[in-house]
Phi, psi and omega in degrees: 000133176245144177261141184282138173253146183273118176264342188272355178274132182287144176273141178288131174278118178269123180228157179283144175288129173238105178303325183289328174302319181291323176290321180295321178299314183294317183298320178292321177292320175297318179299319176299316178304313180290323179293329180288330180286331185267010182297142176297139183087355180258135180278147174284148182298138185256149178292159184282002180228156178276124182255139184219136181263127179233170176267006178289139180240141173241129184271163177228147180256126174266010189293134174079005180250135181288147178287326173252136174247127182255126179254123176250143179278129182271000000 
């Protein structure tokens, strides 16, 4: 009795993990994203609020606030 062998299944290719290849891939994808945003005729993303520049100045008071703030690890 002979057993049939499967010839149609692809063999898995074993490769070494290269973290720098992943970084290069991410760098290329982000570059493509930025290039896509700067295409001629395509609008740049707009803020979700209406912005307006005025000559009004608002002062702030530092009364009662320390000039130095110390952060301690607990």
